[in-house]
C-alpha positions in Angstrom: -1.9 -52.3 -3.0 -4.2 -54.1 -1.2 -7.5 -56.1 -2.6 -9.8 -53.6 -2.6 -7.8 -51.0 -3.8 -7.2 -53.3 -7.1 -11.3 -54.1 -7.5 -11.3 -50.5 -7.6 -8.8 -49.1 -9.7 -9.6 -52.1 -12.2 -13.8 -50.9 -12.1 -12.6 -47.4 -12.8 -10.6 -47.8 -15.2 -13.7 -50.1 -16.9 -15.6 -47.0 -16.5 -13.3 -44.3 -18.3 -12.5 -47.3 -20.8 -15.8 -47.8 -21.7 -16.7 -43.7 -21.9 -13.6 -43.5 -24.3 -15.1 -46.1 -26.4 -18.3 -44.2 -26.3 -15.6 -41.0 -27.6 -14.2 -43.2 -30.1 -17.5 -44.9 -31.8 -19.4 -40.8 -32.0 -15.8 -40.2 -34.0 -16.0 -42.4 -36.2 -20.0 -41.9 -36.9 -19.4 -38.1 -37.3 -16.5 -38.4 -39.5 -18.1 -37.0 -42.3 -20.8 -34.8 -39.9 -19.8 -31.1 -41.3 -18.4 -29.0 -38.5 -17.6 -31.5 -36.4 -14.3 -31.4 -34.3 -13.3 -34.7 -33.4 -13.5 -35.2 -29.1 -11.0 -37.3 -26.6 -12.1 -37.8 -23.1 -9.5 -36.3 -20.5 -8.2 -38.8 -17.8 -6.7 -38.2 -14.5 -5.8 -40.2 -11.6 -8.0 -40.5 -8.8 -6.5 -39.7 -5.8 -8.5 -40.8 -2.3 -7.2 -39.6 0.9 -3.5 -39.0 -0.7 -3.4 -42.3 -2.0 -4.2 -43.2 -5.9 -8.0 -44.5 -6.4 -7.6 -45.2 -10.4 -8.6 -43.4 -12.7 -11.6 -40.9 -13.8 -13.3 -39.0 -16.4 -12.3 -35.3 -16.1 -14.7 -34.5 -19.5 -14.8 -33.9 -23.0 -12.4 -31.9 -25.0 -12.8 -31.1 -28.8 -9.4 -30.9 -31.1 -9.7 -27.4 -32.1 -7.3 -24.5 -32.7 -9.2 -21.5 -32.7 -7.3 -19.3 -34.6 -6.9 -21.8 -37.4 -10.5 -21.6 -37.5 -10.8 -18.0 -37.4 -8.7 -17.7 -40.3 -10.5 -20.7 -42.4 -13.7 -18.7 -41.4 -12.6 -15.3 -42.9 -10.9 -16.5 -46.3 -14.4 -18.5 -46.7 -16.2 -14.8 -46.3 -13.8 -13.6 -49.3 -14.6 -17.0 -51.3 -18.2 -16.1 -51.0 -17.7 -12.6 -52.5 -14.9 -14.1 -54.7 -17.7 -16.8 -55.8 -20.6 -13.9 -56.4 -18.3 -11.8 -58.5 -17.1 -14.0 -60.5 -20.7 -15.5 -62.0 -21.8 -12.0 -62.1 -18.7 -11.4 -64.0 -18.9 -14.4 -67.0 -22.9 -13.5 -67.3 -22.1 -10.5 -68.3 -18.8 -11.3 -70.4 -21.3 -13.6 -72.2 -24.3 -11.5 -72.5 -22.2 -8.4 -73.9 -20.0 -10.9 -76.0 -16.8 -9.7 -77.9 -15.3 -9.6 -81.1 -15.4 -13.2 -81.7 -18.5 -14.2 -80.8 -21.4 -14.4 -83.4 -24.2 -11.8 -81.2 -23.7 -9.7 -79.1 -22.8 -5.8 -78.8 -19.7 -5.7 -80.8 -21.0 -7.9 -83.2 -24.2 -6.2 -84.0 -21.9 -2.9 -84.1 -19.8 -4.5 -86.6 -22.9 -5.5 -88.7 -24.3 -2.2 -88.7 -21.4 -1.2 -90.1 -21.1 -3.3 -92.6 -24.8 -2.8 -94.0 -24.1 0.7 -94.0 -21.0 0.5 -95.9 -23.0 -1.9 -98.7 -25.9 0.2 -98.8 -23.7 3.6 -99.6 -21.8 1.9 -102.8 -25.5 0.0 -103.9 -28.2 2.7 -102.9 -30.5 2.1 -105.3 -30.9 -1.3 -103.7 -34.3 -1.8 -101.8 -32.2 -4.9 -100.3 -29.4 -3.3 -99.0 -31.6 -0.1 -97.4 -34.0 -3.2 -95.5 -30.7 -4.8 -94.8 -29.6 -1.8 -93.1 -33.0 -1.1 -91.3 -32.9 -4.5 -89.9 -29.1 -3.8 -88.6 -30.1 -0.8 -86.9 -33.0 -2.2 -85.3 -31.2 -5.0 -84.1 -28.3 -2.4 -82.8 -31.6 -0.8 -80.8 -33.1 -4.1 -79.4 -29.5 -5.2 -78.0 -29.0 -1.5 -75.8 -32.3 -1.9 -74.8 -32.1 -5.3 -73.6 -28.9 -5.2 -72.1 -30.4 -2.2 -70.2 -33.3 -4.3 -68.6 -30.8 -7.2 -68.5 -28.5 -4.7 -65.9 -32.3 -3.7 -64.2 -32.6 -7.1 -63.5 -29.2 -7.9 -62.3 -29.7 -5.0 -59.8 -32.7 -6.5 -58.4 -31.7 -10.0 -58.0 -29.1 -8.4 -55.9 -30.9 -6.8 -54.6 -32.7 -10.0 -53.1 -30.1 -11.5 -52.9 -29.1 -9.0 -50.0 -32.2 -9.1 -48.6 -32.6 -12.9 -48.1 -28.9 -13.0 -46.6 -29.8 -10.7 -44.3 -32.6 -12.9 -43.3 -30.1 -15.6 -43.1 -27.7 -14.2 -40.9 -30.3 -12.4 -38.7 -31.8 -16.0 -38.0 -28.3 -17.5 -37.8 -27.5 -14.9 -34.7 -30.4 -16.2 -32.7 -29.0 -19.5 -33.4 -26.2 -18.3 -31.9 -27.5 -16.5 -28.7 -30.2 -19.3 -27.9 -26.9 -21.7 -28.3 -25.0 -19.5 -25.7 -27.5 -20.2 -23.6 -27.6 -23.5 -23.8 -23.6 -23.7 -23.4 -23.9 -22.0 -20.2 -26.7 -24.2 -18.7 -25.0 -27.4 -19.7 -21.9 -29.3 -17.8 -18.6 -28.3 -18.5 -16.2 -30.7 -21.0 -19.9 -32.3 -21.6 -20.7 -34.4 -24.2 -23.6 -31.9 -24.4 -21.6 -28.9 -24.4 -19.3 -30.2 -27.3 -22.3 -31.0 -29.2 -23.4 -27.4 -28.8 -20.4 -25.8 -29.2 -20.0 -27.8 -32.9 -23.6 -26.3 -34.0 -22.7 -23.0 -32.8 -19.6 -22.8 -35.0 -21.6 -23.8 -38.2 -24.2 -21.0 -37.0 -20.9 -18.9 -37.3 -19.8 -20.8 -40.4 -23.4 -19.3 -42.0 -23.1 -15.9 -40.9 -19.4 -15.8 -41.9 -20.5 -16.5 -46.3 -22.7 -13.1 -46.1 -20.5 -10.5 -43.8 -16.9 -10.7 -42.2 -17.0 -11.9 -38.1 -15.0 -12.1 -35.5 -15.8 -14.2 -32.0 -14.5 -13.4 -28.5 -15.0 -16.2 -25.9 -16.7 -15.2 -22.5 -16.8 -16.9 -19.2 -19.1 -20.0 -19.2 -17.9 -20.7 -22.4 -20.7 -18.5 -24.5 -19.1 -15.8 -27.1 -19.7 -12.3 -28.6 -20.0 -12.2 -32.4 -18.6 -8.6 -34.4 -17.7 -7.7 -37.5 -13.6 -6.8 -37.8 -14.8 -2.7 -38.1 -16.1 -3.8 -34.1 -19.6 -3.8 -34.5 -21.4 -6.1 -32.0 -24.1 -8.6 -34.2 -24.0 -10.3 -30.5 -23.6 -9.3 -26.9 -25.7 -11.0 -24.7 -28.4 -11.4 -26.9 -28.3 -10.9 -31.5 -28.5 -7.3 -32.4 -30.9 -7.6 -36.0 -29.2 -6.3 -39.5 -31.9 -3.8 -41.0 -32.5 -3.9 -44.8 -35.4 -2.7 -46.9 -35.6 -4.5 -50.1 -36.5 -2.5 -53.3 -39.5 -2.9 -55.1 -38.5 -1.8 -58.3 -35.2 -0.6 -60.2 -34.6 2.2 -62.8 -31.0 3.7 -63.9 -30.8 6.0 -62.2 -32.1 4.2 -58.3 -29.0 4.7 -56.0 -28.4 4.1 -52.3 -27.1 8.1 -52.6 -30.7 9.0 -54.0 -32.9 7.4 -51.4 -34.0 4.8 -53.5 -32.2 2.1 -52.6 -31.8 0.9 -48.7 -28.5 0.1 -46.6 -28.0 -1.7 -43.9 -27.9 -0.8 -40.2 -27.2 -2.5 -37.0 -29.5 -0.3 -34.5 -28.7 3.6 -35.2 -24.8 2.1 -36.9 -24.7 2.1 -40.7 -22.7 -0.8 -41.7 -23.1 -0.5 -45.8 -20.9 -2.0 -47.6 -19.1 1.0 -49.8 -20.5 3.9 -47.5 -18.0 6.4 -46.2 -18.5 5.4 -42.2 -16.7 3.4 -39.7 -18.8 0.4 -39.5 -19.0 -0.2 -43.1 -18.5 -3.7 -43.5 -16.4 -4.9 -46.5 -15.7 -8.8 -47.8 -18.3 -11.7 -48.0 -21.9 -12.2 -50.3 -23.2 -9.2 -49.0 -20.2 -7.3 -49.6 -20.4 -8.5 -53.3 -23.8 -8.3 -54.1 -23.9 -4.8 -52.7 -20.5 -3.6 -55.0 -22.8 -5.7 -57.8 -26.1 -3.3 -57.4 -24.3 0.3 -56.2 -21.0 0.0 -58.3 -20.4 -2.6 -61.1 -23.7 -2.8 -62.4 -24.7 0.6 -62.3 -20.8 1.9 -64.1 -21.7 -0.6 -66.6 -25.3 1.0 -67.1 -23.3 4.2 -67.8 -20.9 2.7 -69.6 -23.8 1.7 -72.2 -25.4 5.1 -71.8 -21.8 6.3 -73.4 -21.9 3.9 -75.9 -26.1 4.9 -77.3 -25.3 8.9 -76.5 -21.9 8.1 -79.2 -24.0 6.6 -81.8 -27.0 8.9 -81.4 -24.7 12.1 -81.6 -22.7 10.8 -84.9 -25.7 10.3 -86.9 -27.7 13.2 -85.7 -24.5 15.8 -87.2 -26.4 18.2 -88.9 -23.6 17.8 -91.2 -24.9 14.2 -92.1 -27.8 14.4 -92.9 -29.2 18.2 -94.1 -32.5 17.7 -95.3 -33.6 17.2 -91.9 -34.1 20.3 -89.1 -31.1 21.2 -87.4 -31.0 20.1 -84.2 -33.3 17.4 -84.6 -32.4 13.6 -84.3 -30.9 11.0 -86.7 -31.5 7.4 -87.6 -31.2 6.4 -84.1 -32.7 8.6 -81.7 -33.5 9.3 -77.2 -37.0 8.4 -77.1 -36.9 10.2 -74.1 -33.9 12.7 -73.2 -35.4 14.3 -70.5 -35.1 11.3 -68.4 -31.3 11.9 -68.2 -29.5 8.0 -67.5 -31.1 5.2 -69.2 -30.3 6.4 -72.6 -29.4 2.4 -74.0 -32.9 1.3 -72.8 -34.6 4.1 -74.3 -32.5 4.1 -77.7 -34.8 3.5 -80.9 -34.7 3.6 -84.8 -36.3 6.9 -85.9 -40.1 6.2 -87.6 -39.0 8.3 -90.3 -36.9 5.5 -92.2 -38.7 2.6 -90.6 -42.2 1.5 -92.3 -43.2 -0.5 -89.8 -43.6 2.5 -87.4 -45.0 5.0 -90.9 -42.1 5.4 -92.2 -40.1 5.1 -95.9 -36.8 3.2 -96.4 -36.2 6.0 -99.1 -35.1 8.3 -96.1 -32.3 6.2 -95.4 -30.7 7.0 -98.4 -32.3 10.5 -99.3 -32.6 11.8 -96.3 -35.2 12.4 -93.3 -36.4 15.3 -94.0 -37.4 13.7 -97.8 -40.9 13.9 -98.6 -40.3 11.4 -101.4 -38.2 9.4 -103.5 -34.9 10.9 -104.3 -32.1 9.6 -107.5 -31.6 5.7 -106.9 -27.8 6.6 -107.1 -27.5 9.2 -105.1 -25.0 7.7 -101.8 -24.2 11.0 -100.3 -25.9 10.9 -97.1 -25.4 7.5 -96.8 -21.4 7.9 -97.2 -21.5 10.6 -94.5 -23.6 8.3 -92.1 -20.7 5.6 -93.0 -18.0 8.0 -92.4 -19.4 9.5 -89.1 -19.6 5.5 -87.7 -16.5 4.9 -88.7 -15.0 8.2 -87.6 -12.0 7.8 -84.6 -13.5 10.0 -81.8 -12.2 11.0 -78.3 -14.2 9.1 -75.3 -13.0 10.1 -72.1 -16.3 8.9 -69.7 -17.8 6.6 -67.5 -14.1 4.6 -67.6 -13.8 4.6 -71.5 -11.0 6.3 -72.9 -9.3 7.1 -76.0 -9.8 7.5 -79.9 -12.1 5.1 -81.0 -14.8 4.6 -84.3 -18.7 3.2 -82.9 -17.8 -0.4 -83.5 -14.6 -0.1 -81.8 -16.1 1.8 -78.6 -18.4 -1.6 -78.3 -15.7 -3.7 -78.9 -13.4 -1.8 -75.9 -16.8 -2.0 -73.6 -16.5 -6.1 -74.3 -13.1 -6.1 -73.9 -13.2 -4.5 -70.5 -15.9 -6.5 -69.0 -13.8 -9.6 -70.4 -10.8 -8.4 -68.6 -12.8 -7.8 -65.4 -14.0 -11.6 -65.6 -10.5 -12.6 -65.8 -9.2 -11.0 -62.8 -11.8 -12.2 -61.0 -11.6 -15.5 -62.4 -7.7 -15.4 -61.1 -9.2 -13.8 -57.7 -11.3 -16.8 -56.8 -8.8 -19.4 -57.7 -6.1 -17.7 -55.3 -8.9 -17.5 -52.9 -10.2 -21.4 -53.4 -6.1 -22.6 -53.2 -5.7 -20.3 -50.0 -9.3 -22.1 -48.6 -7.5 -25.7 -49.2 -4.8 -25.0 -47.1 -6.7 -24.0 -44.3 -9.3 -26.5 -44.5 -6.5 -28.9 -44.7 -4.5 -27.4 -41.6 -8.0 -27.6 -39.9 -8.6 -30.9 -40.5 -5.2 -32.4 -39.6 -6.2 -30.9 -36.1 -9.9 -31.4 -35.6 -10.9 -33.7 -38.6 -11.4 -37.7 -37.5 -9.4 -39.8 -39.2 -10.9 -43.5 -39.7 -7.8 -45.9 -39.2 -6.4 -43.5 -35.9 -9.8 -44.2 -34.2 -9.8 -47.8 -35.2 -6.7 -48.0 -33.9 -7.5 -46.3 -30.2 -10.5 -48.8 -30.5 -7.7 -51.5 -30.0 -5.7 -50.2 -27.4 -9.7 -49.2 -25.6 -10.2 -53.1 -26.1 -6.9 -54.4 -24.6 -7.2 -51.7 -21.6 -10.7 -53.3 -20.8 -9.1 -56.9 -21.0 -6.5 -55.7 -18.7 -9.2 -54.5 -16.1 -11.5 -57.1 -16.1 -8.2 -59.3 -15.9 -7.1 -57.6 -12.9 -11.1 -58.2 -11.6 -10.6 -61.9 -12.6 -7.0 -62.4 -10.5 -8.3 -60.3 -7.5 -11.6 -62.8 -7.3 -9.4 -65.3 -7.4 -7.3 -64.1 -4.6 -9.9 -63.3 -2.5 -11.6 -67.2 -3.0 -8.2 -68.6 -2.5 -8.0 -66.2 1.0 -11.3 -67.9 2.1 -10.5 -70.9 1.5 -7.6 -70.9 4.2 
């Protein structure tokens, strides 16, 4: 090797070593940056006229396994769905209560059943009559509150869909812009690597709301589509359309036209609809499941409980004093409206002094015009028997034989079991994601200790190349002195 070749080789080595030092410094500085993928400088032999002339940089490589990243992103989609469904079920379970709670629907029913039994044992007691009325009002109020709660939950789910769609649309537009910048950047440059990292973060954001797949095109640009094959970005971003609802009622539904679905162009991608483009999973899938399936089902189940209670106390054999066919101590304030009985159930004004009624009608019957014998407990006993009688139910997922309180307990148990099942799904999904994150980090993450070791090697290489230049300079000086 000539002295000139040695100098050129050493100079190229110094240049590459400097670039490697910059790459290592960038890795260390971004070790905790979300979505950052470790960089590595690509170095190759420099040839001039077929002869070695040192080394040169071919660009920067991102240490990433695309298959693992896609799998991790898919599990992240499942986790977003599981988180929303688990949180919702926990909220519903707490709100409805269970047999061990001091509050909740079952507790209200149990208190009412106890108060009715005690009133039947002491029909002359005005205190027991007042307690019975209070417990009846508490049952009706709890039904009303739960019905309103479910409507609010559906409205919140609808708002969540609207907000999620906006985030997805913004992220799709961001990916479109990044595609353009990546295509215009130098292949293998630090700029391109940084832009690809930013694009990956945008894809991760989209995947939280809707499952996606990405396909690499020339110039390192990508297309984005759903697993069902609907393109969300192909050259340009295609926006998801959704119209938030202004108000909710128990009978509001997607099929009825009161609620909006999702669409991309003329393709319906609404979760749960029987079309080829319907997406499943992600936060949007969970929110649609709550809005259009889980919460309406629970609302219908509450209606079943309320209707069963009204039917039990309105039986003409329970209170012969009332006009046949008229309601008993519980009634539907507007039975012509159909769904939403739980939100309309009321205590009959005839027995409520606050509504112009009289307490004695609890004992003597709704048709009584004056107080009867104080020891007469026939109607109260029949009411108690009607509430405690086991009746067959097969409606809205409630199946079996139940007393009134047992039916409320059964609903609480269903909600509680749903919560337990969903918590198990969440736990499993979290475990899967942790495994994939570890696998991805082992490939693309930054190990500070490893990078510091690399930095020591860079320092040694820098010193070695500098020494070559120094020795070559000494040799040149000696030659000049000859």
